[in-house]
Jmol script that loads the backbone (N, CA, C; Angstrom):
load data "model"
ATOM      1  N   UNK A   1      13.828  -3.069  -0.533  1.00  0.00           N
ATOM      2  CA  UNK A   1      12.899  -3.670   0.416  1.00  0.00           C
ATOM      3  C   UNK A   1      13.259  -5.186   0.612  1.00  0.00           C
ATOM      4  N   UNK A   2      14.411  -5.395   0.803  1.00  0.00           N
ATOM      5  CA  UNK A   2      14.940  -6.758   1.015  1.00  0.00           C
ATOM      6  C   UNK A   2      14.738  -7.115   2.446  1.00  0.00           C
ATOM      7  N   UNK A   3      14.218  -8.319   2.687  1.00  0.00           N
ATOM      8  CA  UNK A   3      14.057  -8.760   4.124  1.00  0.00           C
ATOM      9  C   UNK A   3      13.122  -7.839   4.896  1.00  0.00           C
ATOM     10  N   UNK A   4      12.148  -7.305   4.206  1.00  0.00           N
ATOM     11  CA  UNK A   4      11.206  -6.377   4.894  1.00  0.00           C
ATOM     12  C   UNK A   4      10.170  -7.141   5.502  1.00  0.00           C
ATOM     13  N   UNK A   5       9.422  -6.502   6.460  1.00  0.00           N
ATOM     14  CA  UNK A   5       8.224  -7.032   7.048  1.00  0.00           C
ATOM     15  C   UNK A   5       6.929  -6.491   6.294  1.00  0.00           C
ATOM     16  N   UNK A   6       6.158  -7.362   5.825  1.00  0.00           N
ATOM     17  CA  UNK A   6       5.010  -7.010   5.086  1.00  0.00           C
ATOM     18  C   UNK A   6       3.752  -7.360   5.897  1.00  0.00           C
ATOM     19  N   UNK A   7       2.789  -6.557   5.902  1.00  0.00           N
ATOM     20  CA  UNK A   7       1.428  -6.960   6.458  1.00  0.00           C
ATOM     21  C   UNK A   7       0.375  -6.609   5.438  1.00  0.00           C
ATOM     22  N   UNK A   8      -0.531  -7.566   5.241  1.00  0.00           N
ATOM     23  CA  UNK A   8      -1.588  -7.379   4.386  1.00  0.00           C
ATOM     24  C   UNK A   8      -2.890  -7.448   5.106  1.00  0.00           C
ATOM     25  N   UNK A   9      -3.759  -6.401   4.898  1.00  0.00           N
ATOM     26  CA  UNK A   9      -5.094  -6.330   5.622  1.00  0.00           C
ATOM     27  C   UNK A   9      -6.062  -6.117   4.571  1.00  0.00           C
ATOM     28  N   UNK A  10      -7.181  -7.062   4.566  1.00  0.00           N
ATOM     29  CA  UNK A  10      -8.157  -6.853   3.642  1.00  0.00           C
ATOM     30  C   UNK A  10      -9.562  -6.891   4.435  1.00  0.00           C
ATOM     31  N   UNK A  11     -10.312  -5.768   4.199  1.00  0.00           N
ATOM     32  CA  UNK A  11     -11.723  -5.654   4.775  1.00  0.00           C
ATOM     33  C   UNK A  11     -12.648  -6.034   3.697  1.00  0.00           C
ATOM     34  N   UNK A  12     -13.136  -7.225   3.804  1.00  0.00           N
ATOM     35  CA  UNK A  12     -14.082  -7.753   2.680  1.00  0.00           C
ATOM     36  C   UNK A  12     -15.347  -6.906   2.640  1.00  0.00           C
ATOM     37  N   UNK A  13     -15.946  -6.534   3.737  1.00  0.00           N
ATOM     38  CA  UNK A  13     -17.176  -5.792   3.737  1.00  0.00           C
ATOM     39  C   UNK A  13     -16.958  -4.389   3.179  1.00  0.00           C
ATOM     40  N   UNK A  14     -15.889  -3.772   3.426  1.00  0.00           N
ATOM     41  CA  UNK A  14     -15.537  -2.462   2.844  1.00  0.00           C
ATOM     42  C   UNK A  14     -14.744  -2.526   1.601  1.00  0.00           C
ATOM     43  N   UNK A  15     -14.307  -3.673   1.179  1.00  0.00           N
ATOM     44  CA  UNK A  15     -13.538  -4.004  -0.035  1.00  0.00           C
ATOM     45  C   UNK A  15     -12.346  -3.003  -0.117  1.00  0.00           C
ATOM     46  N   UNK A  16     -11.573  -3.076   1.003  1.00  0.00           N
ATOM     47  CA  UNK A  16     -10.389  -2.255   1.115  1.00  0.00           C
ATOM     48  C   UNK A  16      -9.231  -3.085   1.429  1.00  0.00           C
ATOM     49  N   UNK A  17      -8.126  -2.865   0.579  1.00  0.00           N
ATOM     50  CA  UNK A  17      -6.938  -3.624   0.801  1.00  0.00           C
ATOM     51  C   UNK A  17      -5.827  -2.692   1.235  1.00  0.00           C
ATOM     52  N   UNK A  18      -5.045  -3.056   2.220  1.00  0.00           N
ATOM     53  CA  UNK A  18      -3.930  -2.289   2.718  1.00  0.00           C
ATOM     54  C   UNK A  18      -2.691  -3.168   2.853  1.00  0.00           C
ATOM     55  N   UNK A  19      -1.571  -2.719   2.316  1.00  0.00           N
ATOM     56  CA  UNK A  19      -0.276  -3.362   2.503  1.00  0.00           C
ATOM     57  C   UNK A  19       0.556  -2.472   3.202  1.00  0.00           C
ATOM     58  N   UNK A  20       1.158  -2.881   4.314  1.00  0.00           N
ATOM     59  CA  UNK A  20       2.160  -2.004   4.988  1.00  0.00           C
ATOM     60  C   UNK A  20       3.538  -2.685   4.899  1.00  0.00           C
ATOM     61  N   UNK A  21       4.590  -1.798   4.949  1.00  0.00           N
ATOM     62  CA  UNK A  21       5.972  -2.236   4.657  1.00  0.00           C
ATOM     63  C   UNK A  21       6.776  -1.800   5.894  1.00  0.00           C
ATOM     64  N   UNK A  22       7.500  -2.721   6.470  1.00  0.00           N
ATOM     65  CA  UNK A  22       8.462  -2.524   7.499  1.00  0.00           C
ATOM     66  C   UNK A  22       7.810  -2.193   8.846  1.00  0.00           C
ATOM     67  N   UNK A  23       8.522  -1.640   9.811  1.00  0.00           N
ATOM     68  CA  UNK A  23       8.027  -1.339  11.161  1.00  0.00           C
ATOM     69  C   UNK A  23       7.308  -0.084  11.048  1.00  0.00           C
ATOM     70  N   UNK A  24       6.161  -0.056  11.589  1.00  0.00           N
ATOM     71  CA  UNK A  24       5.319   1.165  11.574  1.00  0.00           C
ATOM     72  C   UNK A  24       6.043   2.355  12.226  1.00  0.00           C
ATOM     73  N   UNK A  25       5.962   3.578  11.580  1.00  0.00           N
ATOM     74  CA  UNK A  25       6.608   4.728  12.161  1.00  0.00           C
ATOM     75  C   UNK A  25       5.875   5.287  13.376  1.00  0.00           C
ATOM     76  N   UNK A  26       6.531   6.149  14.114  1.00  0.00           N
ATOM     77  CA  UNK A  26       5.903   6.812  15.215  1.00  0.00           C
ATOM     78  C   UNK A  26       4.682   7.667  14.751  1.00  0.00           C
ATOM     79  N   UNK A  27       4.966   8.458  13.634  1.00  0.00           N
ATOM     80  CA  UNK A  27       3.960   9.291  13.112  1.00  0.00           C
ATOM     81  C   UNK A  27       3.951   9.161  11.590  1.00  0.00           C
ATOM     82  N   UNK A  28       2.775   9.181  11.046  1.00  0.00           N
ATOM     83  CA  UNK A  28       2.558   8.978   9.616  1.00  0.00           C
ATOM     84  C   UNK A  28       1.534   9.754   9.119  1.00  0.00           C
ATOM     85  N   UNK A  29       1.454   9.878   7.756  1.00  0.00           N
ATOM     86  CA  UNK A  29       0.317  10.634   7.068  1.00  0.00           C
ATOM     87  C   UNK A  29       0.061   9.873   5.810  1.00  0.00           C
ATOM     88  N   UNK A  30      -1.239  10.184   5.250  1.00  0.00           N
ATOM     89  CA  UNK A  30      -1.607   9.487   3.980  1.00  0.00           C
ATOM     90  C   UNK A  30      -1.908  10.506   2.969  1.00  0.00           C
ATOM     91  N   UNK A  31      -1.636  10.165   1.707  1.00  0.00           N
ATOM     92  CA  UNK A  31      -2.008  11.069   0.517  1.00  0.00           C
ATOM     93  C   UNK A  31      -2.801  10.126  -0.368  1.00  0.00           C
ATOM     94  N   UNK A  32      -3.870  10.691  -0.974  1.00  0.00           N
ATOM     95  CA  UNK A  32      -4.583  10.029  -2.079  1.00  0.00           C
ATOM     96  C   UNK A  32      -3.897  10.353  -3.333  1.00  0.00           C
ATOM     97  N   UNK A  33      -3.087   9.453  -3.924  1.00  0.00           N
ATOM     98  CA  UNK A  33      -2.360   9.696  -5.169  1.00  0.00           C
ATOM     99  C   UNK A  33      -3.239   9.664  -6.421  1.00  0.00           C
ATOM    100  N   UNK A  34      -4.292   8.872  -6.350  1.00  0.00           N
ATOM    101  CA  UNK A  34      -5.280   8.729  -7.370  1.00  0.00           C
ATOM    102  C   UNK A  34      -6.625   8.474  -6.678  1.00  0.00           C
ATOM    103  N   UNK A  35      -7.737   8.659  -7.343  1.00  0.00           N
ATOM    104  CA  UNK A  35      -9.063   8.389  -6.641  1.00  0.00           C
ATOM    105  C   UNK A  35      -9.097   6.933  -6.013  1.00  0.00           C
ATOM    106  N   UNK A  36      -9.212   6.886  -4.783  1.00  0.00           N
ATOM    107  CA  UNK A  36      -9.284   5.483  -4.148  1.00  0.00           C
ATOM    108  C   UNK A  36      -8.046   4.862  -3.847  1.00  0.00           C
ATOM    109  N   UNK A  37      -6.822   5.483  -4.063  1.00  0.00           N
ATOM    110  CA  UNK A  37      -5.585   4.868  -3.922  1.00  0.00           C
ATOM    111  C   UNK A  37      -4.790   5.842  -2.905  1.00  0.00           C
ATOM    112  N   UNK A  38      -4.376   5.265  -1.875  1.00  0.00           N
ATOM    113  CA  UNK A  38      -3.733   6.017  -0.852  1.00  0.00           C
ATOM    114  C   UNK A  38      -2.230   5.416  -0.576  1.00  0.00           C
ATOM    115  N   UNK A  39      -1.365   6.393  -0.279  1.00  0.00           N
ATOM    116  CA  UNK A  39      -0.072   5.932   0.195  1.00  0.00           C
ATOM    117  C   UNK A  39       0.158   6.544   1.614  1.00  0.00           C
ATOM    118  N   UNK A  40       0.752   5.722   2.428  1.00  0.00           N
ATOM    119  CA  UNK A  40       1.077   6.150   3.782  1.00  0.00           C
ATOM    120  C   UNK A  40       2.578   6.368   3.974  1.00  0.00           C
ATOM    121  N   UNK A  41       3.005   7.533   4.552  1.00  0.00           N
ATOM    122  CA  UNK A  41       4.415   7.804   4.579  1.00  0.00           C
ATOM    123  C   UNK A  41       4.817   8.044   6.024  1.00  0.00           C
ATOM    124  N   UNK A  42       5.999   7.793   6.344  1.00  0.00           N
ATOM    125  CA  UNK A  42       6.670   8.189   7.592  1.00  0.00           C
ATOM    126  C   UNK A  42       6.777   9.642   7.606  1.00  0.00           C
ATOM    127  N   UNK A  43       6.255  10.288   8.659  1.00  0.00           N
ATOM    128  CA  UNK A  43       6.299  11.759   8.721  1.00  0.00           C
ATOM    129  C   UNK A  43       7.728  12.316   8.798  1.00  0.00           C
ATOM    130  N   UNK A  44       8.588  11.597   9.476  1.00  0.00           N
ATOM    131  CA  UNK A  44       9.895  12.103   9.650  1.00  0.00           C
ATOM    132  C   UNK A  44      10.833  11.887   8.398  1.00  0.00           C
ATOM    133  N   UNK A  45      10.745  10.633   7.788  1.00  0.00           N
ATOM    134  CA  UNK A  45      11.695  10.310   6.657  1.00  0.00           C
ATOM    135  C   UNK A  45      10.973  10.423   5.355  1.00  0.00           C
ATOM    136  N   UNK A  46       9.656  10.552   5.191  1.00  0.00           N
ATOM    137  CA  UNK A  46       8.953  10.539   4.021  1.00  0.00           C
ATOM    138  C   UNK A  46       9.001   9.255   3.286  1.00  0.00           C
ATOM    139  N   UNK A  47       9.465   8.147   3.951  1.00  0.00           N
ATOM    140  CA  UNK A  47       9.503   6.918   3.335  1.00  0.00           C
ATOM    141  C   UNK A  47       8.101   6.264   3.210  1.00  0.00           C
ATOM    142  N   UNK A  48       7.814   5.595   2.078  1.00  0.00           N
ATOM    143  CA  UNK A  48       6.522   5.023   1.896  1.00  0.00           C
ATOM    144  C   UNK A  48       6.425   3.797   2.831  1.00  0.00           C
ATOM    145  N   UNK A  49       5.386   3.721   3.589  1.00  0.00           N
ATOM    146  CA  UNK A  49       5.211   2.737   4.577  1.00  0.00           C
ATOM    147  C   UNK A  49       3.905   1.884   4.331  1.00  0.00           C
ATOM    148  N   UNK A  50       3.081   2.280   3.248  1.00  0.00           N
ATOM    149  CA  UNK A  50       1.865   1.523   3.018  1.00  0.00           C
ATOM    150  C   UNK A  50       1.159   2.006   1.824  1.00  0.00           C
ATOM    151  N   UNK A  51       0.328   1.097   1.190  1.00  0.00           N
ATOM    152  CA  UNK A  51      -0.551   1.373   0.021  1.00  0.00           C
ATOM    153  C   UNK A  51      -1.874   0.873   0.438  1.00  0.00           C
ATOM    154  N   UNK A  52      -2.942   1.661   0.203  1.00  0.00           N
ATOM    155  CA  UNK A  52      -4.330   1.255   0.416  1.00  0.00           C
ATOM    156  C   UNK A  52      -5.098   1.430  -0.856  1.00  0.00           C
ATOM    157  N   UNK A  53      -6.089   0.527  -1.154  1.00  0.00           N
ATOM    158  CA  UNK A  53      -6.927   0.643  -2.397  1.00  0.00           C
ATOM    159  C   UNK A  53      -8.359   0.423  -1.941  1.00  0.00           C
ATOM    160  N   UNK A  54      -9.250   1.282  -2.261  1.00  0.00           N
ATOM    161  CA  UNK A  54     -10.642   1.244  -2.063  1.00  0.00           C
ATOM    162  C   UNK A  54     -11.262   0.546  -3.282  1.00  0.00           C
ATOM    163  N   UNK A  55     -12.295  -0.311  -3.103  1.00  0.00           N
ATOM    164  CA  UNK A  55     -12.941  -1.152  -4.247  1.00  0.00           C
ATOM    165  C   UNK A  55     -11.919  -2.023  -4.787  1.00  0.00           C
ATOM    166  N   UNK A  56     -11.172  -2.674  -3.960  1.00  0.00           N
ATOM    167  CA  UNK A  56     -10.079  -3.522  -4.470  1.00  0.00           C
ATOM    168  C   UNK A  56     -10.512  -4.590  -5.459  1.00  0.00           C
ATOM    169  N   UNK A  57     -11.684  -5.207  -5.219  1.00  0.00           N
ATOM    170  CA  UNK A  57     -12.026  -6.328  -6.075  1.00  0.00           C
ATOM    171  C   UNK A  57     -12.254  -5.953  -7.607  1.00  0.00           C
ATOM    172  N   UNK A  58     -12.732  -4.638  -7.658  1.00  0.00           N
ATOM    173  CA  UNK A  58     -12.977  -4.172  -9.089  1.00  0.00           C
ATOM    174  C   UNK A  58     -11.641  -3.600  -9.718  1.00  0.00           C
ATOM    175  N   UNK A  59     -10.605  -3.325  -8.799  1.00  0.00           N
ATOM    176  CA  UNK A  59      -9.502  -2.545  -9.380  1.00  0.00           C
ATOM    177  C   UNK A  59      -8.171  -3.282  -8.898  1.00  0.00           C
ATOM    178  N   UNK A  60      -8.222  -4.604  -8.799  1.00  0.00           N
ATOM    179  CA  UNK A  60      -7.002  -5.288  -8.220  1.00  0.00           C
ATOM    180  C   UNK A  60      -5.742  -5.167  -9.175  1.00  0.00           C
ATOM    181  N   UNK A  61      -6.056  -5.013 -10.406  1.00  0.00           N
ATOM    182  CA  UNK A  61      -4.900  -4.882 -11.352  1.00  0.00           C
ATOM    183  C   UNK A  61      -4.102  -3.600 -11.111  1.00  0.00           C
ATOM    184  N   UNK A  62      -4.717  -2.586 -10.566  1.00  0.00           N
ATOM    185  CA  UNK A  62      -4.069  -1.347 -10.323  1.00  0.00           C
ATOM    186  C   UNK A  62      -3.080  -1.450  -9.228  1.00  0.00           C
ATOM    187  N   UNK A  63      -3.126  -2.475  -8.384  1.00  0.00           N
ATOM    188  CA  UNK A  63      -2.197  -2.541  -7.318  1.00  0.00           C
ATOM    189  C   UNK A  63      -0.753  -2.746  -7.848  1.00  0.00           C
ATOM    190  N   UNK A  64      -0.627  -3.636  -8.856  1.00  0.00           N
ATOM    191  CA  UNK A  64       0.707  -3.887  -9.355  1.00  0.00           C
ATOM    192  C   UNK A  64       1.267  -2.698 -10.070  1.00  0.00           C
ATOM    193  N   UNK A  65       0.357  -1.963 -10.803  1.00  0.00           N
ATOM    194  CA  UNK A  65       0.888  -0.672 -11.443  1.00  0.00           C
ATOM    195  C   UNK A  65       1.204   0.347 -10.476  1.00  0.00           C
ATOM    196  N   UNK A  66       0.500   0.453  -9.356  1.00  0.00           N
ATOM    197  CA  UNK A  66       0.788   1.457  -8.393  1.00  0.00           C
ATOM    198  C   UNK A  66       2.082   1.100  -7.708  1.00  0.00           C
ATOM    199  N   UNK A  67       2.393  -0.086  -7.343  1.00  0.00           N
ATOM    200  CA  UNK A  67       3.609  -0.507  -6.664  1.00  0.00           C
ATOM    201  C   UNK A  67       4.806  -0.257  -7.637  1.00  0.00           C
ATOM    202  N   UNK A  68       4.670  -0.491  -8.952  1.00  0.00           N
ATOM    203  CA  UNK A  68       5.683  -0.289  -9.918  1.00  0.00           C
ATOM    204  C   UNK A  68       5.980   1.247  -9.978  1.00  0.00           C
ATOM    205  N   UNK A  69       4.970   2.140 -10.068  1.00  0.00           N
ATOM    206  CA  UNK A  69       5.120   3.572 -10.062  1.00  0.00           C
ATOM    207  C   UNK A  69       5.994   4.033  -8.896  1.00  0.00           C
ATOM    208  N   UNK A  70       5.763   3.416  -7.694  1.00  0.00           N
ATOM    209  CA  UNK A  70       6.418   3.820  -6.474  1.00  0.00           C
ATOM    210  C   UNK A  70       7.696   3.092  -6.264  1.00  0.00           C
ATOM    211  N   UNK A  71       8.231   2.314  -7.262  1.00  0.00           N
ATOM    212  CA  UNK A  71       9.411   1.584  -7.179  1.00  0.00           C
ATOM    213  C   UNK A  71       9.420   0.621  -5.946  1.00  0.00           C
ATOM    214  N   UNK A  72       8.314  -0.045  -5.747  1.00  0.00           N
ATOM    215  CA  UNK A  72       8.187  -0.967  -4.642  1.00  0.00           C
ATOM    216  C   UNK A  72       8.114  -2.346  -5.273  1.00  0.00           C
ATOM    217  N   UNK A  73       9.144  -3.237  -4.978  1.00  0.00           N
ATOM    218  CA  UNK A  73       9.164  -4.614  -5.462  1.00  0.00           C
ATOM    219  C   UNK A  73       8.566  -5.426  -4.416  1.00  0.00           C
ATOM    220  N   UNK A  74       7.334  -5.796  -4.638  1.00  0.00           N
ATOM    221  CA  UNK A  74       6.611  -6.628  -3.569  1.00  0.00           C
ATOM    222  C   UNK A  74       6.460  -8.011  -4.085  1.00  0.00           C
ATOM    223  N   UNK A  75       6.749  -8.985  -3.335  1.00  0.00           N
ATOM    224  CA  UNK A  75       6.661 -10.373  -3.839  1.00  0.00           C
ATOM    225  C   UNK A  75       5.198 -10.927  -3.780  1.00  0.00           C
ATOM    226  N   UNK A  76       4.530 -10.408  -4.765  1.00  0.00           N
ATOM    227  CA  UNK A  76       3.056 -10.865  -4.805  1.00  0.00           C
ATOM    228  C   UNK A  76       2.607 -10.968  -6.177  1.00  0.00           C
ATOM    229  N   UNK A  77       1.957 -12.170  -6.449  1.00  0.00           N
ATOM    230  CA  UNK A  77       1.364 -12.368  -7.772  1.00  0.00           C
ATOM    231  C   UNK A  77      -0.132 -12.294  -7.681  1.00  0.00           C
ATOM    232  N   UNK A  78      -0.764 -11.332  -8.363  1.00  0.00           N
ATOM    233  CA  UNK A  78      -2.209 -11.156  -8.291  1.00  0.00           C
ATOM    234  C   UNK A  78      -2.802 -11.551  -9.642  1.00  0.00           C
ATOM    235  N   UNK A  79      -3.855 -12.441  -9.561  1.00  0.00           N
ATOM    236  CA  UNK A  79      -4.468 -12.776 -10.855  1.00  0.00           C
ATOM    237  C   UNK A  79      -5.964 -12.803 -10.703  1.00  0.00           C
TER     238      UNK A  79
END
end "model"
wireframe off; spacefill off
backbone 0.3
color backbone group
């Protein structure tokens, strides 16, 4: 993921964080890989295009773990 485009969206009212990677695909689908954690994939290539976390404020530490599990090196430090 070198020189990728990243977009970060946070809905404070819904406490939902979504990070998308690269150019959005024409068609995509999402899978819930753990309760409250979703990955979005390109329907044609199956490439991971995004990660979403519900109740992010309570579970922010899980973002780094999830990105590591998916082999996504994201330039973000969360504390």
